[in-house]
C-alpha positions as CSV (number, residue, x, y, z in Angstrom):
1,M,71.5,136.2,104.8
2,D,74.7,134.8,106.2
3,T,75.6,132.4,103.4
4,K,78.8,131.2,105.1
5,K,76.7,130.0,108.1
6,L,74.2,128.5,105.7
7,R,77.0,126.5,103.9
8,Q,78.3,125.3,107.2
9,K,74.8,124.2,108.4
10,I,74.2,122.2,105.2
11,L,77.6,120.6,105.5
12,D,76.9,119.7,109.1
13,L,73.6,118.1,108.1
14,A,75.4,116.2,105.3
15,I,78.0,114.6,107.6
16,R,75.4,113.6,110.2
17,G,73.1,111.8,107.7
18,K,70.4,114.4,107.8
19,L,70.7,115.9,104.3
20,V,69.3,113.0,102.3
21,P,67.3,110.0,103.4
22,Q,68.9,106.6,103.9
23,D,68.1,103.7,101.6
24,P,67.9,100.3,103.2
25,N,68.9,98.8,99.8
26,D,72.3,100.5,99.9
27,E,75.3,98.4,100.6
28,P,76.3,99.1,104.2
29,A,79.4,101.3,104.8
30,S,80.8,98.5,106.9
31,V,81.0,96.3,103.9
32,L,82.6,99.1,101.9
33,L,85.2,99.6,104.7
34,E,86.0,95.8,104.8
35,R,86.6,95.9,101.1
36,I,88.9,98.9,101.4
37,K,90.9,97.2,104.1
38,A,91.3,94.0,102.1
39,E,92.4,96.0,99.0
40,K,94.9,98.0,101.1
41,E,96.3,94.7,102.5
42,R,96.9,93.5,99.0
43,L,98.7,96.7,98.0
44,I,100.8,96.5,101.1
45,K,101.9,92.9,100.4
46,E,102.7,93.9,96.8
47,G,104.9,96.8,98.2
48,K,102.8,99.4,96.5
49,I,101.8,101.3,99.7
50,K,103.0,101.4,103.2
51,R,101.0,100.4,106.3
52,S,99.6,103.3,108.3
53,K,100.5,103.5,112.0
54,K,97.8,102.1,114.2
55,T,95.5,104.8,115.7
56,A,93.1,104.9,118.6
57,K,89.7,103.3,118.1
58,T,87.5,105.9,116.6
59,S,84.5,104.7,118.6
60,D,86.4,105.9,121.7
61,T,86.4,109.5,120.5
62,P,84.0,111.5,122.7
63,H,82.9,113.8,119.9
64,Y,81.4,110.8,118.1
65,Q,79.3,109.2,120.8
66,Q,75.9,109.5,119.0
67,I,73.5,107.3,117.1
68,L,74.7,106.5,113.6
69,P,72.3,106.7,110.7
70,E,71.3,103.3,109.3
71,G,74.0,101.7,107.1
72,W,76.8,104.1,108.4
73,C,79.9,103.1,110.3
74,I,82.7,104.9,112.1
75,T,86.2,104.9,110.8
76,N,89.1,107.3,110.6
77,I,91.3,108.7,107.8
78,G,94.1,106.3,108.5
79,E,91.9,103.3,108.0
80,L,89.9,104.7,105.1
81,L,92.5,106.4,102.9
82,I,96.0,105.9,101.6
83,N,98.7,108.4,102.6
84,R,101.1,109.4,99.8
85,D,103.1,112.1,101.6
86,G,106.3,110.3,100.7
87,E,105.9,111.3,97.0
88,R,105.6,115.0,97.5
89,K,108.7,117.3,97.1
90,P,109.3,121.0,97.8
91,V,110.7,123.2,95.1
92,S,112.4,126.4,96.5
93,M,111.4,129.8,95.3
94,A,114.9,130.4,93.9
95,I,114.5,127.3,91.6
96,R,110.9,128.1,90.7
97,S,111.8,131.7,89.7
98,K,114.3,130.3,87.2
99,Q,111.9,127.9,85.5
100,I,110.7,129.0,82.1
101,N,107.9,126.5,81.0
102,K,105.8,126.9,84.1
103,V,102.4,125.3,83.2
104,Y,101.7,123.0,86.1
105,D,100.0,123.9,89.4
106,Y,102.2,123.9,92.4
107,Y,100.2,123.2,95.6
108,G,101.0,124.3,99.1
109,A,99.1,124.2,102.4
110,A,96.1,126.2,101.3
111,G,95.9,125.6,97.5
112,V,97.8,126.6,94.4
113,I,100.7,129.0,95.2
114,D,102.7,128.9,92.0
115,K,103.3,127.2,88.6
116,V,106.2,124.8,87.9
117,D,107.6,123.2,84.8
118,S,107.0,119.6,85.8
119,Y,104.6,117.5,87.7
120,L,104.5,114.7,90.4
121,F,100.9,113.5,90.2
122,E,98.5,112.9,87.3
123,E,95.3,111.8,89.0
124,R,92.6,112.9,91.4
125,L,93.9,113.2,94.9
126,L,92.8,114.9,98.2
127,L,95.2,117.5,99.6
128,V,95.0,118.6,103.2
129,G,97.0,121.5,104.7
130,E,99.7,120.4,107.0
131,D,100.6,123.7,108.6
132,G,99.8,127.4,108.6
133,A,97.3,129.7,110.3
134,N,94.5,128.6,108.0
135,L,94.2,125.3,109.9
136,L,92.6,127.3,112.8
137,S,91.2,130.3,111.0
138,R,89.6,128.3,108.2
139,N,89.5,131.3,105.9
140,K,90.0,128.8,103.1
141,N,89.2,125.1,102.8
142,N,91.8,123.0,104.6
143,A,91.0,120.0,102.3
144,F,90.8,120.4,98.5
145,L,90.8,118.1,95.5
146,A,93.6,118.2,92.9
147,D,93.3,116.7,89.5
148,G,95.2,116.6,86.2
149,K,99.0,117.1,86.3
150,Y,100.4,119.0,89.3
151,W,103.1,119.2,91.9
152,V,102.7,119.2,95.7
153,N,105.2,120.6,98.2
154,N,105.7,119.3,101.8
155,H,103.1,121.6,103.3
156,A,100.1,119.6,102.1
157,H,99.3,116.0,102.9
158,V,98.5,113.8,99.9
159,L,95.6,111.3,100.3
160,D,94.4,108.6,97.9
161,A,91.5,106.1,98.1
162,I,90.6,102.7,96.7
163,D,87.5,104.4,95.3
164,K,88.3,108.0,94.3
165,F,84.7,109.2,95.0
166,I,85.3,108.8,98.7
167,L,87.9,111.6,98.5
168,S,85.1,114.1,97.8
169,Y,83.1,113.0,100.8
170,V,86.2,113.1,103.1
171,A,86.9,116.6,101.9
172,I,83.6,117.9,103.0
173,V,84.0,116.2,106.4
174,I,87.4,117.8,107.0
175,N,86.1,121.2,105.9
176,S,83.0,120.9,108.1
177,I,84.7,120.1,111.5
178,K,87.1,122.0,113.7
179,L,90.5,120.5,113.6
180,D,91.7,122.1,116.9
181,D,92.0,118.8,118.7
182,Y,94.4,117.4,116.1
183,I,96.6,120.5,115.7
184,T,99.7,121.1,117.6
185,G,101.3,124.6,118.1
186,S,99.5,127.9,118.2
187,A,102.1,130.4,116.7
188,Q,102.8,127.8,113.9
189,P,99.8,125.4,113.8
190,K,100.6,121.9,112.4
191,L,98.5,118.9,111.5
192,S,100.9,115.9,111.6
193,Q,100.4,112.8,109.5
194,D,99.7,110.8,112.7
195,N,97.1,113.3,113.9
196,L,95.5,113.5,110.4
197,N,95.1,109.7,110.5
198,K,93.2,109.9,113.8
199,I,90.5,112.2,112.5
200,P,87.2,110.3,112.8
201,I,84.9,109.9,109.8
202,F,81.2,109.0,109.9
203,L,81.1,106.9,106.7
204,P,77.9,106.6,104.8
205,P,77.3,103.9,102.2
206,L,78.9,104.7,98.9
207,D,75.6,105.3,97.1
208,E,74.5,107.6,99.9
209,Q,77.8,109.5,99.6
210,K,76.9,110.1,95.9
211,R,73.4,111.3,96.8
212,I,74.9,113.7,99.4
213,M,77.3,115.1,97.0
214,A,74.6,115.7,94.4
215,E,72.4,117.4,97.0
216,L,75.3,119.6,98.1
217,E,76.0,120.6,94.5
218,Q,72.4,121.8,94.1
219,W,72.4,123.7,97.4
220,F,75.8,125.3,96.7
221,T,74.7,126.3,93.2
222,I,71.8,128.2,94.8
223,I,74.1,129.8,97.5
224,D,76.6,130.8,94.8
225,K,73.8,132.6,93.0
226,I,72.8,134.3,96.3
227,E,76.4,135.4,97.0
228,Q,76.8,136.7,93.4
229,G,73.6,138.6,93.8
230,K,74.9,140.1,97.0
231,I,78.2,141.1,95.3
232,D,76.2,142.6,92.4
233,L,73.9,144.6,94.8
234,Q,76.9,145.8,96.8
235,T,78.5,147.0,93.6
236,T,75.3,148.8,92.6
237,I,75.1,150.4,96.0
238,K,78.6,151.7,95.7
239,Q,77.9,153.0,92.2
240,A,74.7,154.7,93.6
241,K,76.6,156.4,96.3
242,S,79.1,157.7,93.8
243,K,76.3,159.0,91.6
244,I,74.7,160.7,94.5
245,L,77.9,162.6,95.3
246,D,78.2,163.4,91.6
247,L,74.8,164.9,91.5
248,A,75.5,166.8,94.8
249,I,78.7,168.5,93.5
250,H,76.9,169.4,90.2
251,G,74.2,171.2,92.1
252,K,71.5,168.7,91.0
253,L,70.7,166.9,94.3
254,V,68.7,169.7,95.9
255,S,67.1,172.8,94.5
256,Q,68.7,176.2,94.8
257,D,67.1,179.0,96.9
258,P,67.4,182.5,95.2
259,N,67.2,184.1,98.7
260,E,70.4,182.5,99.9
261,E,73.7,184.5,99.8
262,P,75.7,183.5,96.7
263,A,78.9,181.7,97.3
264,I,81.0,184.5,95.8
265,E,79.7,187.0,98.4
266,L,80.7,184.6,101.2
267,L,84.2,184.1,99.7
268,K,84.7,187.9,99.2
269,R,83.6,188.6,102.8
270,I,86.2,186.1,104.1
271,N,88.9,187.4,101.6
272,P,88.1,190.7,99.9
273,E,90.8,190.0,97.3
274,F,89.3,186.7,96.3
275,T,89.0,186.1,92.6
276,P,86.9,183.2,91.3
277,C,88.6,180.8,88.8
278,D,88.0,182.3,85.4
279,N,88.3,180.7,82.0
280,G,91.5,182.6,81.1
281,Q,93.5,181.1,83.9
282,Y,92.0,177.6,84.2
283,G,90.6,177.0,80.7
284,K,87.3,175.3,80.3
285,R,85.5,174.7,83.6
286,P,85.0,171.0,84.4
287,F,81.2,171.3,84.3
288,E,78.4,173.8,84.7
289,I,77.3,174.8,88.2
290,P,74.3,176.8,89.4
291,N,74.6,180.6,89.2
292,S,74.7,180.9,93.0
293,W,77.8,178.7,93.1
294,C,81.4,179.5,92.1
295,W,84.7,177.8,91.4
296,S,87.7,178.1,93.7
297,R,91.2,176.7,93.9
298,L,91.3,174.4,96.9
299,G,94.4,176.2,98.1
300,D,92.6,179.6,98.1
301,I,90.3,178.5,100.8
302,N,92.5,175.9,102.7
303,N,96.0,175.7,103.9
304,I,97.5,172.5,102.4
305,A,100.7,170.9,103.5
306,R,102.5,167.6,103.6
307,G,103.4,165.8,106.8
308,G,106.9,164.9,107.9
309,S,108.6,162.0,109.7
310,P,111.3,162.2,112.3
311,R,113.8,159.5,111.5
312,P,114.5,156.9,112.6
313,I,110.9,156.9,113.9
314,K,111.6,154.1,116.4
315,D,113.9,156.6,118.3
316,Y,111.0,159.0,118.8
317,L,108.2,156.6,119.8
318,T,107.3,156.8,123.5
319,D,104.8,155.3,126.0
320,D,104.8,158.6,128.0
321,K,101.3,159.9,128.5
322,N,102.6,163.4,127.7
323,G,103.8,162.2,124.3
324,I,102.4,163.7,121.1
325,N,99.8,161.7,119.2
326,W,101.5,160.0,116.1
327,I,98.7,159.7,113.5
328,K,99.1,156.9,111.1
329,I,97.0,155.3,108.3
330,G,96.6,152.3,110.6
331,D,94.5,154.5,112.9
332,T,91.8,154.7,110.3
333,T,88.9,152.3,109.9
334,R,87.6,150.8,106.6
335,E,85.0,153.2,105.2
336,G,85.5,155.4,108.3
337,K,85.0,159.2,108.3
338,Y,86.9,160.2,111.4
339,I,90.2,159.5,113.1
340,D,89.1,159.4,116.8
341,S,92.2,157.8,118.4
342,V,95.8,156.8,117.8
343,K,97.9,153.8,118.8
344,E,101.3,155.5,119.2
345,K,102.9,158.7,120.5
346,I,106.2,160.4,119.8
347,R,108.4,162.5,122.1
348,P,107.7,166.2,122.0
349,E,111.1,166.9,120.3
350,G,109.9,164.9,117.3
351,M,107.3,167.6,116.6
352,K,110.0,169.8,115.1
353,K,110.7,167.2,112.4
354,S,107.0,166.5,111.7
355,R,103.8,168.5,111.2
356,F,101.4,169.3,114.0
357,V,97.7,169.1,113.0
358,H,94.5,170.0,114.8
359,K,91.1,168.5,115.5
360,G,88.8,169.6,112.7
361,D,91.6,169.4,110.0
362,F,91.2,167.1,107.1
363,L,93.8,164.5,106.3
364,L,94.3,163.1,102.8
365,T,96.1,159.8,102.2
366,N,99.2,160.7,100.2
367,S,100.6,157.4,99.0
368,M,99.6,153.9,97.9
369,S,95.8,154.2,98.3
370,F,96.0,158.0,98.0
371,G,93.3,160.6,98.0
372,R,91.1,159.2,100.8
373,P,89.9,161.9,103.2
374,Y,89.4,161.7,106.9
375,I,88.3,164.3,109.5
376,L,90.5,164.6,112.6
377,N,89.0,164.3,116.0
378,V,92.4,164.5,117.7
379,D,95.4,166.7,117.7
380,G,98.8,165.2,116.8
381,C,101.7,164.9,114.3
382,I,101.5,163.4,110.8
383,H,104.1,161.6,108.7
384,D,104.8,162.3,105.0
385,G,102.1,159.7,104.0
386,W,99.5,162.4,104.8
387,L,98.5,165.8,103.4
388,V,96.7,168.1,105.8
389,I,93.9,170.4,104.6
390,S,93.1,173.2,107.1
391,P,90.1,175.3,106.2
392,I,90.5,179.1,106.1
393,G,87.3,180.5,107.3
394,E,84.0,178.7,107.0
395,V,83.7,178.4,103.2
396,Y,82.7,174.7,103.4
397,T,80.8,172.9,106.2
398,S,82.9,170.1,107.5
399,D,80.5,167.4,106.2
400,F,80.1,168.9,102.8
401,L,83.9,169.2,102.3
402,Y,84.2,165.5,103.4
403,H,81.7,164.4,100.7
404,L,83.3,166.7,98.1
405,L,86.8,165.2,98.7
406,S,85.2,161.7,98.6
407,S,83.7,162.2,95.2
408,S,85.0,160.7,92.0
409,F,85.6,164.2,90.7
410,A,88.1,164.8,93.5
411,F,89.7,161.4,93.0
412,E,90.1,162.1,89.3
413,Q,91.8,165.5,90.0
414,F,94.1,164.0,92.6
415,T,95.0,161.1,90.2
416,N,95.8,163.6,87.5
417,V,98.2,165.6,89.6
418,A,99.8,162.6,91.5
419,S,103.4,161.8,90.8
420,G,105.6,158.7,91.2
421,G,106.0,155.3,89.6
422,V,105.2,152.3,91.8
423,V,104.1,154.5,94.7
424,T,102.0,157.6,93.8
425,N,102.3,160.8,95.8
426,L,100.3,163.9,96.1
427,N,102.2,167.2,96.0
428,S,100.7,169.8,98.2
429,D,101.2,172.6,95.7
430,K,99.5,170.6,92.9
431,V,96.6,169.7,95.2
432,A,96.2,173.3,96.2
433,D,95.9,174.1,92.5
434,T,92.9,171.8,91.9
435,I,89.6,173.5,91.6
436,F,86.3,172.7,93.2
437,P,82.7,174.1,93.2
438,V,81.5,176.2,96.2
439,P,77.8,176.2,97.0
440,P,76.1,178.7,99.4
441,L,76.5,177.5,103.0
442,A,72.8,176.9,103.5
443,E,72.6,174.8,100.4
444,Q,75.6,172.8,101.5
445,Q,73.7,171.9,104.7
446,R,70.7,170.8,102.6
447,I,72.9,168.8,100.3
448,V,74.6,167.0,103.3
449,A,71.2,166.2,104.8
450,K,70.0,164.7,101.5
451,I,73.2,162.7,101.0
452,E,73.1,161.3,104.5
453,K,69.4,160.3,104.2
454,L,70.0,158.5,100.9
455,F,73.2,156.9,102.2
456,E,71.4,155.7,105.3
457,Q,68.8,154.0,103.1
458,L,71.5,152.3,101.0
459,D,73.4,151.2,104.1
460,Y,70.2,149.7,105.5
461,I,69.8,147.6,102.3
462,E,73.5,146.6,102.4
463,N,73.4,145.6,106.1
464,S,70.2,143.6,105.5
465,L,72.2,141.3,103.2
466,E,74.1,140.0,106.3
467,A,71.1,139.7,108.6
């Protein structure tokens, strides 16, 4: 279920008068609007507010040429609300960083961005983003209510109302409609005060507004529970996948076949001098494994090395089709298994200052989000944010090694040997010294088939959540 679309559909029904029934006993919105206009005139005469600039007639707006529900009327934000932009004040980052008693919310275009030691407002008001990409992307609500004691900078419009309840309704209207027609600029979108005032509002009677808000609250409570259920299920699926990998590398996912060649025989055939990890050298083994398996240092069955970066890299980048693929973390995809293509190339002379890797090699992220494995489907050079793991002989199948390196057991080992403070790094020698279980090749294939079957079922469940 796409809960985002469901929310949008419910909001759309609300602002079109189709979410709750109309009541002929409600005071018409036109009466409410006349009362608001009269009260605003009184406040203007008393010098408490300023008169808004006149805007075009809302009824002339082509988007709003449709039949109004009974008791509704058309207005706009300039007529309906009171603009208090003149009271907002920006506080620079330099000043905010020196403040000590920072207890009050500091609002910007898309919500609270900091705390400050004083406040400008102490009442319920409606804030609307004045600039920023969110005006077009709508990743967050562009309109949001602020209450209590708080400060607003000059990136959010401040709106008040004669009846504060109207602010809640106007917020859902602004968050339900596209603001593109009222926004200037694309690189730096801006919603000016004049354009904000022009935004049309289908205004229901006040009592119907209250029924709408109550109905929305009920619907959104249900949707929130659905979304939390989705999050909980996604967490459970992630935990289930981790458990499956854990069972796989412990030899408990599929049964052993006594007729299969033991792993130690395979390892000795590839390297007659191979010696399995024994207790004397490595202490207690991490866990028990089947008799047909054995423990091996990762570096005994793989060449492991760190990448290198020619510097400054901008001097080596090229658009020449004969350039060498320059493999970066940005060439990966979220939850991806393979690196299939790259976005940049470097000149061939840069290869001497980097490390060339081949299709079929494994790359391990070596900084920030370290320890994440990928299988290469391209040749190229890697920077020092990668470790390359190149198999020696066919000890592991490619798919089994990928799942092995993706396991929590591998991550824990890499975490233990990582160095650094703010940025952690994997040392190739230390990674080479980590130990991993080696099953017989035929069993590895059965394990991979079982993992992929179970993962496919879990992915189907997860994907169905968005259907």
